[in-house]
C-alpha positions as CSV (number, residue, x, y, z in Angstrom):
1,M,187.5,157.8,112.0
2,N,189.5,159.8,114.6
3,K,192.9,160.6,113.2
4,V,195.9,162.8,113.8
5,T,198.1,164.3,111.1
6,F,201.6,165.5,112.0
7,L,203.6,167.8,109.7
8,V,207.1,166.5,110.3
9,E,210.6,167.7,109.3
10,G,213.3,165.1,108.8
11,L,214.8,162.3,106.6
12,N,214.6,158.5,106.4
13,V,210.8,158.6,105.9
14,E,210.6,154.9,104.8
15,K,212.6,153.7,107.8
16,L,210.4,155.8,110.1
17,A,207.3,154.2,108.6
18,H,208.7,150.7,109.0
19,N,209.6,151.3,112.6
20,L,206.2,152.7,113.5
21,I,204.4,149.7,111.8
22,S,206.7,147.3,113.7
23,L,205.5,149.0,116.9
24,G,201.8,148.2,115.9
25,I,201.0,151.8,114.8
26,P,199.2,151.9,111.4
27,V,200.5,155.0,109.5
28,A,200.0,156.8,106.2
29,I,202.8,159.1,104.9
30,T,202.5,161.8,102.3
31,R,205.7,163.7,101.3
32,E,205.4,167.5,101.1
33,N,208.9,168.3,99.9
34,A,212.4,167.0,100.3
35,K,212.5,167.6,104.0
36,Q,208.9,167.7,105.1
37,F,206.2,165.0,105.1
38,R,202.7,164.4,106.6
39,L,202.3,161.5,109.0
40,T,198.7,160.3,109.7
41,V,198.0,157.8,112.6
42,P,194.8,156.9,114.5
43,F,194.0,159.2,117.4
44,K,194.7,156.6,120.1
45,Y,198.3,156.3,118.9
46,R,198.8,160.1,119.1
47,Q,200.9,160.3,122.2
48,Q,202.9,157.2,121.4
49,S,203.7,158.7,118.0
50,I,204.8,162.0,119.5
51,D,207.1,160.3,121.9
52,Y,208.7,158.2,119.2
53,L,209.2,161.2,116.8
54,T,210.7,163.3,119.7
55,K,213.0,160.4,120.7
56,K,214.3,160.1,117.1
57,C,214.8,163.9,116.9
58,Y,212.2,164.6,114.3
59,N,210.9,168.1,114.3
60,I,207.1,168.2,114.6
61,K,205.9,171.5,112.8
62,N,202.1,171.1,113.1
63,V,199.5,168.7,114.6
64,E,196.0,168.4,113.0
65,I,193.3,166.4,114.8
66,Q,190.4,165.0,112.8
67,G,187.1,163.5,114.0
68,F,185.8,163.4,117.6
69,G,189.4,163.2,119.0
70,K,189.4,167.0,118.3
71,I,186.5,167.4,120.8
72,K,188.2,165.2,123.3
73,T,191.4,167.3,123.1
74,F,189.5,170.5,123.4
75,L,187.8,169.3,126.6
76,V,191.0,168.1,128.1
77,K,192.6,171.5,127.4
78,N,189.6,173.4,128.7
79,V,188.9,171.8,132.0
80,A,186.5,174.5,133.1
81,I,184.2,173.8,130.1
82,S,184.4,170.1,130.7
83,V,183.4,170.5,134.3
84,A,180.5,172.8,133.3
85,I,179.3,170.2,130.8
86,V,179.4,167.4,133.4
87,I,177.5,169.7,135.9
88,L,174.9,170.6,133.3
89,L,174.3,167.0,132.3
90,T,174.0,166.0,136.0
91,M,171.5,168.8,136.6
92,L,169.5,167.6,133.6
93,L,169.3,164.1,135.1
94,G,168.4,165.4,138.5
95,M,165.8,168.0,137.3
96,P,162.2,167.2,136.6
97,C,161.5,165.8,133.1
98,F,160.9,168.4,130.4
99,Y,158.5,168.1,127.5
100,L,160.9,167.9,124.5
101,Q,159.3,165.8,121.9
102,L,155.8,165.0,120.5
103,K,154.9,161.7,118.8
104,C,151.6,161.4,117.0
105,T,149.8,158.4,115.5
106,G,146.3,158.0,114.2
107,A,143.9,160.0,112.2
108,V,145.2,163.6,112.6
109,A,148.4,165.0,111.2
110,F,151.3,165.9,113.5
111,E,151.1,169.6,112.6
112,M,147.4,169.9,113.5
113,V,148.0,168.3,116.9
114,Q,151.0,170.5,117.6
115,S,149.0,173.6,116.7
116,V,146.2,172.7,119.1
117,L,148.7,172.0,121.9
118,D,150.5,175.3,121.4
119,E,147.1,177.2,121.5
120,S,146.3,175.3,124.7
121,G,149.6,176.4,126.4
122,V,151.2,172.9,126.1
123,S,154.5,174.0,124.5
124,L,158.0,172.4,124.2
125,G,160.1,173.0,127.2
126,A,157.3,172.7,129.8
127,F,157.6,170.5,132.9
128,M,156.0,167.2,132.2
129,W,154.3,167.1,135.6
130,T,152.4,170.3,134.7
131,I,150.7,168.6,131.7
132,D,147.3,167.1,132.6
133,T,146.9,164.2,130.1
134,K,143.1,164.0,130.7
135,K,142.7,167.7,130.0
136,V,144.8,167.4,126.9
137,E,142.7,164.4,125.7
138,A,139.5,166.4,126.2
139,T,140.9,169.5,124.4
140,L,142.1,167.6,121.4
141,S,138.9,165.6,121.1
142,R,136.9,168.8,121.2
143,K,138.9,171.0,118.9
144,L,139.8,168.3,116.3
145,D,136.3,166.7,116.4
146,L,137.7,163.3,117.3
147,A,135.9,160.2,118.6
148,Y,138.6,160.1,121.3
149,C,142.3,160.2,121.8
150,F,145.0,158.8,124.1
151,V,147.8,160.9,125.7
152,E,150.7,159.2,127.5
153,K,153.9,160.6,128.9
154,K,157.1,158.6,128.2
155,G,160.2,160.4,129.6
156,C,160.5,163.7,127.7
157,T,158.1,162.6,125.0
158,L,154.3,163.2,124.8
159,C,152.7,160.3,122.9
160,I,149.3,161.0,121.4
161,E,147.1,158.7,119.4
162,T,144.0,160.2,117.7
163,V,140.9,158.3,116.6
164,A,138.5,159.9,114.1
165,K,134.8,159.7,114.3
166,T,133.2,157.0,112.1
167,T,130.8,158.3,109.5
168,V,127.8,156.2,108.9
169,E,126.7,156.1,105.2
170,P,123.0,156.7,104.8
171,P,121.1,153.6,103.8
172,L,120.3,153.0,100.2
173,D,116.8,154.0,99.1
174,F,115.6,151.0,97.1
175,T,112.3,152.7,96.5
176,Q,114.0,155.0,94.0
177,S,114.8,154.1,90.4
178,R,118.5,153.9,89.5
179,D,120.3,152.7,86.4
180,V,123.9,151.3,86.2
181,V,126.1,153.0,83.5
182,A,129.6,152.4,82.3
183,N,132.4,154.7,83.5
184,F,135.0,153.3,81.0
185,D,135.1,152.2,77.4
186,G,135.8,148.5,77.1
187,E,134.7,145.0,76.2
188,I,132.6,143.3,78.9
189,T,134.1,140.1,80.5
190,K,132.0,139.4,83.6
191,M,128.6,140.5,84.9
192,V,126.9,140.1,88.2
193,V,123.4,141.6,88.2
194,I,121.5,141.4,91.4
195,Q,118.6,143.7,90.5
196,G,117.5,145.4,87.3
197,T,117.3,144.5,83.6
198,P,120.6,144.0,81.8
199,Q,121.0,145.9,78.5
200,V,124.3,144.3,77.5
201,A,126.0,140.9,77.6
202,V,129.4,139.4,78.0
203,G,131.5,140.2,74.9
204,D,129.7,143.5,74.1
205,K,131.8,146.6,73.5
206,V,130.5,149.6,75.5
207,K,131.3,153.3,75.8
208,A,131.6,155.4,79.0
209,G,128.2,156.6,80.0
210,Q,126.4,153.8,78.2
211,L,123.4,152.2,80.0
212,L,124.4,148.7,81.3
213,V,121.5,147.8,83.6
214,L,118.1,149.4,83.4
215,G,116.5,150.3,86.8
216,K,113.3,148.5,86.0
217,T,112.1,144.9,86.6
218,T,109.7,143.2,84.1
219,F,107.2,140.7,85.6
220,F,105.7,137.7,83.9
221,D,102.5,139.6,83.0
222,G,104.5,142.2,81.1
223,T,104.2,144.9,83.7
224,M,107.3,146.9,84.7
225,Q,108.3,148.4,88.0
226,D,111.0,150.9,88.8
227,V,113.9,149.5,90.9
228,Y,117.2,150.4,92.3
229,A,119.6,148.6,89.9
230,L,122.4,146.7,91.6
231,A,125.2,145.2,89.4
232,T,129.0,144.8,89.2
233,I,130.4,144.5,85.7
234,W,134.0,144.0,84.6
235,A,135.5,144.8,81.2
236,K,138.8,144.8,79.2
237,V,139.7,148.5,78.9
238,C,142.4,150.4,77.2
239,V,143.6,153.8,78.4
240,E,145.5,156.0,76.0
241,V,147.9,158.7,77.3
242,F,150.2,160.9,75.2
243,C,153.3,162.6,76.8
244,P,155.5,165.0,74.8
245,Y,159.2,164.9,74.7
246,Q,161.1,167.3,77.0
247,Q,164.4,167.7,75.0
248,Q,165.9,169.8,77.7
249,I,165.6,169.4,81.5
250,T,166.9,171.3,84.5
251,A,169.3,170.0,87.1
252,F,171.4,171.3,90.0
253,E,175.2,171.2,90.2
254,R,177.6,172.4,93.0
255,T,179.3,175.7,92.5
256,G,182.2,175.0,94.9
257,E,181.0,177.3,97.7
258,T,180.5,175.6,101.1
259,F,179.2,176.6,104.5
260,V,179.9,174.6,107.6
261,A,177.5,174.8,110.6
262,T,176.7,172.8,113.8
263,R,173.1,171.8,114.6
264,L,172.1,171.0,118.2
265,I,168.9,169.0,118.7
266,I,167.4,168.5,122.1
267,G,164.1,166.6,121.6
268,K,162.2,168.8,119.2
269,L,164.2,171.9,120.0
270,I,166.7,172.7,117.2
271,L,169.5,175.3,117.4
272,E,171.5,176.0,114.3
273,K,172.8,178.8,112.1
274,P,170.7,179.2,108.9
275,C,172.4,178.3,105.6
276,P,173.1,181.4,103.5
277,F,172.6,179.6,100.2
278,D,169.2,179.6,98.4
279,S,169.9,176.3,96.8
280,F,172.2,173.6,98.3
281,D,173.1,170.0,99.0
282,E,174.1,168.9,102.5
283,E,176.2,166.3,104.2
284,S,176.2,165.7,107.9
285,L,178.1,163.9,110.6
286,V,175.8,162.9,113.6
287,V,176.6,162.2,117.2
288,Q,173.7,161.3,119.6
289,T,174.2,161.1,123.4
290,F,172.2,158.8,125.6
291,P,170.2,159.0,127.9
292,F,170.0,162.8,127.3
293,A,168.5,162.6,123.8
294,I,170.9,165.3,122.6
295,T,172.0,165.2,118.9
296,I,174.9,167.1,117.5
297,E,175.3,167.4,113.7
298,K,178.2,168.9,111.9
299,I,176.6,169.9,108.6
300,T,178.4,170.9,105.4
301,Y,176.3,172.9,102.9
302,Y,177.3,172.9,99.3
303,C,175.9,175.8,97.2
304,T,174.2,174.6,94.0
305,K,172.9,176.4,90.9
306,Q,170.3,175.4,88.4
307,V,171.6,174.4,85.0
308,V,170.0,173.3,81.7
309,V,170.9,169.7,80.7
310,L,170.4,168.3,77.2
311,P,169.5,164.7,77.6
312,T,170.2,162.1,74.9
313,R,167.4,160.9,72.7
314,Q,167.1,157.6,74.7
315,E,166.9,159.6,77.9
316,Y,164.1,162.0,76.9
317,Q,162.2,159.1,75.3
318,Q,162.5,157.1,78.5
319,Q,161.3,160.1,80.6
320,A,158.3,160.6,78.4
321,Q,157.5,156.9,78.4
322,N,157.6,156.7,82.3
323,S,155.4,159.8,82.7
324,A,152.8,158.5,80.3
325,L,152.7,155.1,81.9
326,L,152.3,156.7,85.4
327,E,149.4,158.8,84.2
328,A,147.8,155.7,82.5
329,T,148.1,153.7,85.7
330,K,146.4,156.5,87.7
331,K,143.5,156.5,85.2
332,L,143.1,152.7,85.4
333,G,143.4,152.7,89.2
334,C,145.6,149.6,89.0
335,N,148.7,148.3,87.2
336,P,148.1,147.5,83.5
337,Q,148.2,143.9,82.4
338,S,149.9,144.8,79.1
339,V,151.4,148.0,77.7
340,Q,152.0,149.2,74.1
341,Y,154.3,152.2,73.3
342,L,153.9,154.3,70.2
343,Y,156.9,156.6,69.5
344,G,156.3,159.7,67.4
345,Q,158.3,162.7,66.5
346,D,156.8,164.8,69.3
347,G,156.2,162.3,72.1
348,V,155.2,158.9,73.3
349,T,151.7,157.4,73.3
350,V,151.0,154.7,75.9
351,L,148.2,152.2,75.4
352,A,147.6,150.5,78.8
353,Y,145.3,147.5,78.9
354,A,143.7,145.9,82.0
355,E,140.5,144.1,83.1
356,I,138.8,146.3,85.7
357,Q,135.4,147.0,87.1
358,I,133.6,149.6,85.0
359,T,130.6,150.3,87.3
360,T,130.5,152.6,90.3
361,E,130.3,150.9,93.7
362,N,126.8,150.9,95.1
C-alpha cells in the first residue's frame, strides 16, 4: 500500500489524531519521545495532511514515502525524466514490433527450440517483420527431425508448436516361438490367454521369471507346434522397501544479511544486478505495465546458511516412512491398495500390496 510517514515535533498527539480522523484521513501514530512522533497516512492524503500540520504549527522534521507513491513523487520532481519516459514509450508504440518473447508447445523442449533459433540468427530483439515464419518452420523441422511445426507471430511473441514424427512399431512375428513369464512375485487373480499353453492357474503363487504361458500349442492328435504366446495375467503382489532413519537433516536459515535489487523484464530480456549471496531466499514486489509488457520487480534477497537440524523421533520416522512408500509406489507402477509399516531400530520397512498386471505388454 502507498503510505507516507511524517516525523513530527509537537504536543497534543491524541487530539491531532482525532482531528485528522474526523477529516476522513486514516492515521497511525507511533511516539518516538516526549516531543516527537511518527504519523503515517495513505499517500493520497499526503498534501492534505501537510497542510493541516502546517496550519496547526506542527514542525515536520522528515517525510518518508513508501510504495509506488515514491516513484510518482520522483517523477513529479524530475520532469525531464518523466518526459523522457513518455517519449520512450511513445516511440516503442510507434516503432515496428520487436521479437521479445518465445512461447513453445508440443514435442520439443523450449531450450532446444531457442537454441536452434539462435543458431539460425532469429534472436531476441530482432524486428518481427524480418522473421520469415515459413523459413523458421522448415529450419526447425529439419534440425529437430520433426514431422512438422507451426510458427505464428503474435505482437512481440513468437508462438511455435512442434509435432514429433510418429514411430511405427514393427509388426509382431507370430512365426517365432515366445513364452510369457512373470515380472513380479505374487498370487494370480485373473488370466486372459489368447494363444499358448497355460502353465499356471488362478490362485497359484508365482515368482518373478517363472514361466506362465508356454509358447506351444498342443493339437488333438498330441502333436505340438511353436507359437507366439499372447496372454495378460494379473496377480496380488507385495513390494517390500526398507528406508533407514536419518536422525539429522540439513536446512537453511537466514543470516540477517540482505541485498535489494531491481529487475527489469522486457519480454524475455532480463536486466538485473546479480545477487552476491551463494545461498538465499527472495521476496519480490512486481509491477507490470500494459500494453508494453514491461515488468519491474523490486527484489529483496536474504542470505541463508546451511545448518544441521536434529528432528524428533516422530519426524525422522515419518520421513523414512514417506520415502519408503514413495519407492514402493514407483516399483508397483500404481498406488498400493493397502500398506503395512514395520518399524525397526534402524529404519522403516514398507510392505505395499496391490493387484497389478505381472506380464509384459505384447
